[in-house]
N, C-alpha and C positions, 0 to 999 in steps of 0.2 A: 504494500500500500504506500502511496506517496505521503511524505511527512514534511513538515516545515518546523524550523527551530521555534521553541516556545519563548516568548518575551516575558520579562518580569512584569511588565504592565498588564499582562493578561491574567495574573494571579493576584487575588486579593485575600489577605489573611482573614480567616474566619468566615469566608463566603464559599459555598460549594462550587467546585470546578464545573464549567459548562461544557467540558469536553474531557476525553481521556488523554492521558499523558504517557508517552512511550520513550524508550531509548531509540537511538538512531537505527538499530537493527530490528525495531518493531516489537521489542519486549514491553509489556504493559507495566508501567510504574504506578500510575494512579488512575482509577476508573472515574468516569464522569460522576459528579456528585460528591467526590471525596473532598474533605475540608482540610486545608493547610492551616494548622492552628497557631504556628509561631514563626518568627523570623528564622530561628535555627532550623526548623523543619524545611522551610523554603530554601535555605542555603544548601541543605543536604540534597534537595531535589535538583537544584541547578548545578550542583557539582557533578551530576551524572549526565549533563548535556541533554536536557529533555526536549521532546518533540511532540507535536500534535498533528492530527490530520487537517488538511486545508478545509476552510469553510466553502460551501457551495459558491462557485463563481470566483473564488479568491485566486489570484495569480501572484506567485512569489518567485523572484529570481533565485532565492536560496532554498527552494523546495528540493527535496531528495526524491528522484524518480523511483518507481517501484523496483526496477532492476539496476539502479545506479549504484554508485559507491556508497555503501552504508557504514563506512568506518566511523565509529563514535567520536564525537568531539572530545578533545583532551580535557581531563578534569581541571588542569591548570587554566586553560582558556575559559572554561565554564565559570570557574571561580572568579577570574578577572572580570568577566562580564557581570557576574553577580555583584561584585564590589562596586561597579560603576553605575548600578541601578538603585532606584529608591523604592522601598517597599511601603505600601500604604495599608494600615490595618488599625485595630483597636489598641487602646493603651495596654502595654504588657503587664499583666497582673500575676504572671507566674514566671518561674525561672530566676534570673539574676535580679538583685535589688537595684533600683535606679541610684546612680551615683553622680557626682559632679553636676548637681541640678542648678541651672541658672535660669532666672526669669528676667525678661526685658519688657519695658513698656512698648506697646505696639504703636502708640500715638504720642505726639509731643516729644519732649527731650529723650535722648537715648540713655535711659537709666537702666542699669542692670544690677541684680543682686544675686549672690550665691546663697543657696539655702539647702535644706536637707529634706529628703522625702520622708514623710511620716507614715502615710497610709492612703487608702482609697476607699470611698464609698461607691460601690459599683454603680455605674451609670448616673451618679449624682455629683461627686466632688473628689478632687485630689486634695490631700491634706499635706501642707508643707510647714516646716518650722519657721516661725515668724521672727525669731530673735536675730537681730542684725539686718533684717530686710528693710530697705528704705521705706519711710512712711508714705511715699507717693503711691505705693501699691495699695490703694484703697478700694473698697467695694465699688464696682462699676467700671474699673479700669480694664481695658483690653490688654492682654499680655501675650508674649511669645515665650514658650518654654523649650529648653534643650537639656538633655541629660544623656549619660552613658549607661548602658546596661549590657553586660557581657561584651560581645564583639560588635555592638551596634551603637551608633549615635542616633538619638531619637529627637524629633522636633514636633511641636504642635502649637495651635492657637487656642486661647482660652480667655477667661474673664475672671477677675477677682469677685467673688460673691459674698465674702465675709472675712472678718479678721477679729479674733478674740484674744485679748491680752491675759485673761485669767481663766483657769488657774495656770495655763501655759499659753505662750504666744503662738498662735496657730493661724496660718493663712489658708483660706479655702478657695480653690479654683474650680470653676465649672468643669465638669467631666468632659474632656475633649471628644469631639465626634470622630476624629481620626488622628493617627500618629504616623508621621513619615519617618522611616527607618533606613539607615544606610550603613552597610558593613564597613567596619574600620579595617584598614590594612594592618599588617603585623607591626609596622613602625609608621605611625601616622606622621606626615610631614606637613608643617604649617609655615606660611609665609610670615616673616618678621622683619623688622628694620631696627637693629640694635648695634651700636658702636661697641666693638670689643678690641682687646689688645693681644698681640702675639708676643711670645717670648720663646727662646731656645737656649737650653743649657742655663736657664735662670737669668738670661740676659735679653734685653729688648732686641727684636729683630728689625732690620731695615723695613720701612713701610709698616711700622708697628701697629698703627690704627687700621682696622678693617671694619667692614660692615657685614654683620651676620644677616643673611636675607632669607634663609629657611632653616628649620630646626626639626629634628625628630629625637626620639629617645636613643637613637643609635648614631646620629651624626649631625653635621651642620654644613651649610653652604655659605661660603665667604666671598665677598667682593674684595679683591686685594689690589694694591698698587701694581701696575703692570711691570714695574722694575723689580718687584720682589721675587727675583728668579730663584732664590734659595728654597722657596716653598714648592718643591717639585713632587710628583707622585712618589710615594714611599717615604717622604720626609716626616720625621716626628717633630712635633712642636707642642707648646702649651698655649691654651687660649683662656683668657679671663673674660667671661661673658656675664655682664650684669643683667639680672632678670628681676622684674618687679612682680611681686605677689602680695595682694592684700595691702597695697600702699607701702610696702617695704621692699627696698632694693637689696638683693643678695647676689654676690658675685660667685659664679660657678667656675672653679678652676678645673679645666678639662684637659686631659692628655689626649692629643689627637694625632692621627696619621693621615696625611694627604693621600687621597685615592685617585683623584683625577683633576685635571686643570684644562680649562679652555678659555679662549678669548673671543668675545663677540661684541661688535660695535664699540671697540676701544676699551671694554671692561673685561677684566680677568676674573673668572669664577673658579674657585677651588672647592671641590667636594671633599670633606674630611670625615673620617670615621672615628668614633670615640675609642680610645684604648683603655688602659688600666685606670679606671676612675672609681672613686669611692661610691658606696651604695647611697649615701646621703645626697651626693651631688647628682647622681643619676635620678634619684627620686625627685629632686628639685626640678630637673629638666623635664621629666615626664609630667609633673604637675603643671608646669608652665605651659607645655604643649596642650594639655587638656584645657587650661584656662583660655588659651587662644581659640581652641576648637569650639568650646561652648560659648564663647563670647564674653567671658569674664574679663579678658584683656583684649582690647582691640589689636589686631595684627600689625597695624601701622605705628603703634605707640613705640617710642624709644624708651628703653629701660633706663 
């Protein structure tokens, strides 16, 4: 039977499938009416390179003919496609506990507050810790929320419907109608713009000031002086990277190894991997990346 690759947009978490799903060689994975209950289940499905039969009258250039090559798509390619797509479904009430919860005013000034997920009243309200949350988050204010749960970054729109200061400070958000979820890569990379300093053998290097333009838990991208020829692939160096969290600047001393170097439009970009670095420093970098990812720190802010 002819088959076409299944798109993530055709699968809605919590809604019965309107078609059966197959592998590339025609083996049934999920029958029509099956419900995909979670983002994790959806990820497992797309890791197998799923297909469906074409709809009546549907013409697709990527359709596999009945007697054509039915080599299954590689799991790696399927995972990459899954990571690039957005899942839409209900608020995740099972599995991993929501972490790094950030809410932002949808209208007016761009005010964000980091908070903690407390619980949920199904189909009624999300309960968040109100301690430390800006008073502008008052009943009636439209908000946008983001949080991390498991391997997914989730986002939703809602409204503040109540706030009680006693006996505990609790913020009530209207239960979101849908949540958009996107798989996180193994090492999430975020764009930043932070001035850092290089050193080698505990001495400042030529062109010592650099701009860190992207960051992950595993490495950093640096814009360097084009004359800093000593920073060649394989070169070991130290980087002092100031990072701002909760209004406080902390400098992360990072041992780095230059892995690649390229020049474009007169600027030289060096990609570096973190070497032997303490657990506390790695935790600081990871937390900063999550801050940028969830909007707690604007990516364009200089630390």
